[in-house]
C-alpha positions, 0 to 999 in steps of 0.5 A: 500500500502506497504511503499517504505523503512521501516526503522528498528530501535532497542530499548532497554532504549535510550528514548531520543536518540530514539526520536532523531532518531524519529525527525530526520526521520521526517523531511524527504521532502518524506514521502513515509517510516515507522519506525518499532522498534525491542524493548528489554525492557530486556536487552537481548544484540546485540546478540540477537537484531541481531538475533531479525533482522533476526526473523523479516525478514518475517514481514518486508513490504518496498520495502528496508529496512534500519537500523537505529537504536536508538542510531542514527540520519538519517543526510539527509533530502532529504534521502528517497526522493534519494533512491526512486529515485535511486529505479529506476534503481532496484538495490539490495543494496544501499550503503550509508556511516554513520559518525560512531562518533570517528571510522569516516567515514564507509566505508571510502574512502580506502573501499569505490566502493569495497566488504564490510570489517569486522570493515570498514563498518556501520550497517546503511551505507546500504539499501536493498531489501526487497526480498533479506534481506529475503533471507538471513535473516538468517545470523543474526544467530547465533547472534555475535557483527558483524552480521551487517557484516556477513550478508552484506558481505553474500549479496555481494557474491551473486553479487547482483547489487549495487549502490554508493550513496556518501552521509553521511546519519546517523550518530551515536548519542553515540557508545552504544554497547549495553547499555541503555542511563543511565548507 
């Protein structure tokens, strides 16, 4: 049976942060989730990592997909349980908030409840139904630093059913900009 939530984690030579990422997920009160690691051992960069999300789309198995990179942590022990309850309403997208450290909470109050705006959205601020993710997987190409915005903006242009879950679901450990843990 497929998991309800598939957490996709892009990894690049950040073992201590990945361990904290995984520990934050293991505290979930609902176990109906799985984590998929997309590992870059070479250092191909953020653009390649974004394209890799598009390339991986046919292999996704969860009913819903959430990106939580290795330099981020889940900050809510009940998140999977809450998402599972929300999914009963069959939304295409579940919007969340993320604590982006020095960049603040994204999306912030001025942009909450509105279609995503460049530089005011974070990659772990949305959860998307797998089928919709797969339809829009091509938006990750060509990989650019802000492909997460390009992807979610394209999804919003399709007029999806959106559930706005007003919680901070994740926090950045460090803004890594594609760099390994120790440079």
